[in-house]
C-alpha positions in Angstrom: -14.0 44.9 18.4 -10.9 45.0 16.2 -8.8 43.0 18.6 -11.1 40.4 19.2 -11.4 39.8 15.7 -7.6 39.9 15.5 -7.3 37.0 18.5 -9.4 35.3 16.8 -7.4 34.5 13.9 -4.0 34.4 15.6 -5.9 31.4 17.9 -7.0 29.9 14.1 -4.0 30.7 12.2 -2.3 28.8 15.2 -4.6 26.2 15.3 -4.7 25.3 11.5 -0.7 25.3 11.4 -0.2 23.2 14.6 -2.8 20.1 12.9 -1.4 20.3 9.4 1.8 19.8 11.1 1.0 17.2 12.9 -1.0 15.8 9.6 2.0 15.7 8.4 4.3 14.2 10.7 1.9 11.1 11.0 1.2 11.0 7.3 5.0 11.1 6.8 5.8 7.7 8.4 6.3 4.4 6.0 2.8 2.2 6.7 2.3 -1.4 6.1 -0.7 -1.3 3.1 -3.4 -3.2 4.5 -4.7 -6.8 3.2 -7.8 -5.3 1.0 -5.0 -4.0 -1.1 -4.9 -7.6 -2.8 -7.1 -10.0 -1.1 -9.4 -11.4 -1.4 -7.8 -13.7 -4.2 -10.4 -14.9 -7.2 -11.6 -18.6 -6.8 -8.9 -21.0 -7.6 -6.5 -19.4 -6.0 -5.2 -19.8 -1.9 -2.8 -17.2 -0.3 -0.2 -17.2 2.9 0.6 -14.0 4.1 3.4 -13.5 5.5 4.3 -11.5 8.9 2.8 -8.1 9.1 4.2 -6.5 11.9 7.1 -3.7 12.4 10.2 -5.6 11.9 8.6 -5.5 8.0 9.7 -1.8 8.3 13.2 0.2 7.2 15.0 3.0 4.9 11.3 4.8 4.6 9.2 2.0 3.3 7.4 -1.3 5.0 6.9 -4.0 3.2 4.9 -7.6 3.5 4.1 -10.3 0.8 1.3 -12.6 0.3 2.1 -16.6 -1.6 -0.1 -17.4 -4.0 -0.5 -20.8 -4.9 -2.9 -22.6 -7.2 -5.4 -24.6 -5.4 -6.8 -25.8 -8.9 -3.5 -27.5 -10.3 -2.8 -24.3 -12.9 0.9 -23.3 -13.8 2.8 -20.5 -11.6 2.6 -18.6 -15.0 -1.0 -19.0 -15.3 -1.3 -18.3 -11.4 0.8 -15.2 -12.1 -1.6 -14.1 -14.4 -4.5 -14.6 -12.6 -3.6 -12.8 -9.8 -2.1 -9.6 -12.5 -6.0 -9.9 -13.9 -7.4 -9.4 -10.2 -5.2 -7.1 -9.0 -6.4 -4.9 -12.4 -9.9 -5.3 -12.3 -11.0 -6.1 -8.5 -8.7 -3.4 -6.6 -7.6 -1.2 -10.2 -4.4 -1.5 -10.1 -2.8 0.2 -13.3 0.3 -2.6 -13.5 3.1 -2.0 -15.7 4.7 -5.1 -18.3 6.3 -6.3 -15.1 3.6 -6.4 -12.9 4.6 -3.5 -10.4 2.1 -0.1 -9.6 2.2 2.3 -7.3 -0.1 4.7 -6.4 -1.0 7.2 -3.3 -2.9 6.1 -0.5 -5.4 8.0 -0.1 -6.7 11.5 -1.7 -5.7 13.1 1.8 -3.0 10.4 2.4 -0.2 11.5 -0.3 2.1 8.1 1.3 2.2 5.9 -1.5 1.3 2.3 -1.7 3.0 -0.3 -4.4 2.0 -3.4 -5.4 4.7 -6.0 -6.9 3.7 -9.5 -8.5 6.4 -12.1 -8.9 7.6 -15.7 -9.3 9.7 -16.4 -6.4 13.1 -18.2 -8.0 14.1 -20.1 -5.5 10.2 -21.9 -4.9 8.5 -21.3 -7.8 5.4 -19.6 -5.9 3.9 -16.8 -6.8 4.0 -13.7 -4.7 2.2 -10.8 -4.2 4.2 -7.8 -2.1 2.5 -5.0 -1.0 4.2 -2.3 0.1 3.9 1.7 1.5 6.4 4.5 2.0 6.6 7.6 3.4 6.2 11.0 1.7 9.5 12.0 -0.7 10.5 15.6 0.4 
């Protein structure tokens, strides 16, 4: 009976160890955050999503952008304020004074999802930038 219990314990340790290692390996790579981290936008705003392919990843982080414009004639500064309020209220981002924040992707997946809001100086458009980074060692 002792031998059987010993084998069961050994197999359990090996299985749990392998599963933990596989989960860590899977969850340690950068990722593209899901669009529901910022979308849908509120009424009066329209967004154009940027590319979300694997070409948006490098150096441990994946990033994509949403260009936001007013459909009601609001100024870019008003749009930026509206976007930031939307991210706080509807998506529970805790934005800092610069309109950026990071948080764990989920309770189990500790990779970081980040959002940044800014005015593009070249175009005057409001940009929401979403990024997902690997777990720091």
